[in-house]
N, C-alpha and C positions, 0 to 999 in steps of 0.2 A: 387531578385534583377533587374527583368527585370520590375517589376512594378515601381520600385522605379527610374528605370533607365526613363521609360515614364513619370512618375512624373514631375522627372526634365527639362526633354526635352518641357513638357506642360510649363514650369515655363519660359522657357527660352526664349520667346517672350517678356513677361513683363518686361527684364532685358535686354532686348536689343534695343539699337537705331537704327533706321531704315536705317538711312546715316549719311554719312560724312558731316558737314558744312564747312569743311577747310582741307586744306593739313596738317595740324599741329593735326588735330584732332584724338581720337583712338575713333573707337566704340566699344563695348562691344562683339561683335562677334569676333573683331578683338584682343582683348585684351585676349578673350577664345583660340584662334587659338595659340596666341602666348604663353599662357600659359600649352597649350597642347606641341609644341615644345619645351618650356624651359624643362619640367617637363622630357619627353621621349627622349631626348637630353642630361639630365642629365651626365649620368654617363661619356660620352666622355670630362666632365670637371672636373671631379672629381682629385685631388692630390691623395698622398701617404695616408694622413690622412682619407679621405674619404672612401679611398677603405679599409684601415684597419678597419674604422667603421661598415663599409658593412659586413665585414667579422667576425667580432664578432657579427652584428645583425643575421647573417645567423648561425652561432655558437648556439644563444642562442635559434634560433628556434631549430634546431636539437636536442638540449640538450632537450627543451621542451617535444619534440616528443617521447626522450627516457626515459624520466622520469615521467614524468607527464600525459602524454597524456593516458596509460591504467588503473591506478588509477582513473584517473578523472572521464574518459568512465564509468567503474564501479561503482564509487559513484552515478553518475547522473543516472545509469541504476537503482539506488536503488531508487533514490528518485525522479525521474522525475514525472511532471502531469501537471495538467491545473491550474498553480497558474494564479490569474488574474493579479496581480501584475506584474509578470515576462512577461506573454504576452505582456502586454501593452507595458513596459519598451523596450523589444526588438522590437517593432513595430518604435523607432526612427533611427532605424537601417534601416531601410524602409520606408513605407510610410509616416510617421510621419517628415522624414529629410524634404521632401519637404515643410512640415506644417512649419519646422524651418527657413528654408532658407525663404518663403514667411513672416514668422512673423519680422523676420528682416527687411524685404524690406517694408512692409506695414508701420513699425515702423517707420524707418527713412524717411520714404516719407513725412508722418503725423506728424512730430516731427521735420522736417528737418535736419535730423541729420547723416552725412556724415559716422562715424563710422557704424552706423546699415546699413544702404545702401551698403557699403563696405563691411563688413560680409556677406552680402546677395549675392553680386557679387564673391566674392572668395569663398565662401562655395559652391556655384552652380559650378564653376568653377572648384574646389577642387573635387566635387562629380561626376560630370562628367567623370574627368579625373582619379582619383582613383575607382569608383566603375566602371564606364562604359568602360575604356579601361584597366588598370592594372590589375586589378582582374580579371578581366574575360579571360584574355588572360595569365594568371597563372593558373587560375582553367583548362582551355583548355589543357594545355600542361602538368598539374600535372595528372588531372584524377583520384582522391583520392576518394574511399567510403567514405561516410558519416557513423558515428557510429551507427545510425540505423538501417544501412544497414544490420546489423551484419557479416559482413567478417571481414579478418584480418586487424589490424590496420595499417599497413605499406602496403596495399592495392592499387596501382599507376597501373593504365592504361592509360597512356599518349592520348591524343587526342581520348576518348571514352565519354568525358562528358562535354558539356561547362559549366554545372551547378556543377561543382563535390563540394568537400568537402574542397579544400585545395586553395585558403586560404579563410576567411569568408570574405564573402562580405555585410552583416552585419555590422561587425567588424567593415573593410574596411572603410563606411559609417559614423559610429558612430564617429570615432576617426578623420576622415576627418574634420567633420565641427568640433569637439570640437578642432582639433589643429588651425584650421579660428578663431573661439572665443576666446580662449586663447592669440592667437598671435594679437588680435586688442584691447584688454584690457588687463592694468596692473595690475589690482588688483587680489592680487593671489586667493581669493575665486572663481574668475569667474574662472582663472584655473584651481584649484581643483575641481569645480562644475562640468567643464565640461569633465574633463578627468574621474573622477568617476563615472558619467554617462554612457560614452562610455564604460567604462569597466565594469559596469551592463549591457550592451547591448550582450557583449561577453560572460559573465557569462548567459547569458538569453539564448544565441544558444547552450551551453554545457550544460544545463541544458534541453531543449528539444530536445537532441541527436543530433541537427545537425552539431556539429562542435567537432573535438578532441581540444586541448588546444593550440596544434600547428598551430592550424588553426587561431586560433583566437589570438594567440601573431603575427604570419604573417600580419593578417589583420591589427593589431592595430598599428604595424610598418610602413605597406605602407599607411594607411589613415594619420598618424601622418608626414609623411615623405612629403607626397602630399600637405597636408594644408599647411605646414610651408612654401612648398619651394614656393607654388603660392603666399602666402600674402607676402613673402620676394620679389619677383619676380615684383608683382605687384603695390607695394609699390614704385618701382624703376622707373617703368613705370608712376605711375601716379604724381610722383616728376618730370618729366619732360614732361609730354604730358596734353592735354587738353581731360578729357573724358564725352560723350553725356550720359544723364542719363535720362530713361523715368520719366514723370512727371504726376502722378496720384493725384485727387482732384476731389472734385464731382461738376459737370460740365464743369471738364477739364481733356484733354489729350494732355501732349504738350513733349516737350523735354527741359530739361536741360544741361546746359552745365556748367562741375566743372573743375578746376585745379587748377595749380601754374601758378600765373602772376606775 
């Protein structure tokens, strides 16, 4: 996941406005920082329903750990290999994720499609938050051994490994992008395709004995929650603010002002 984080950071300058043109304008770095603040401080704003949902989500992860972790690990040990399709799918939770974000940005810039540009913006922000802050922090705290390590299923050594098994970083990344894409388009097939592909990334991680089922479920929940939260928050920002977007074209590098007037 360090590799994908570096790739996403490398993509950040292409989506950043280098300066503010006025007091009412919001540059992309400011949007990202505001997204980080919004997501990290979200529990402070949760009401009773939100906390109940979080409780059920935690129970779902715990239940998966108790019921599914062992049989799925044993099954994957019997079938794990080097399937090329699964290997390629798995990369959509790592290095290919930056390509997805870049693809939406290029398509949006070339076709002057604001939805595609916003998917790129929100996808990058959600990825940086979910895969660069939330999941790595939990990994460090949990310190869970990976299935291929051959240790006990519930072997947790807090603060012993910053790249531990729980939760799945690849799955977090895949579901963060899936949630962003699905929440920008109304078509049912887009939602189904996005989450189905993200689910395949999680399955690939289990296939390669990199994660237990509960790691994957937790990563999916984190990615989905962060992705949806970023899209909703930025939609509110865009309805009130002017945003500076980079403009790339043959022989042209500039800044485009977008917003509601």
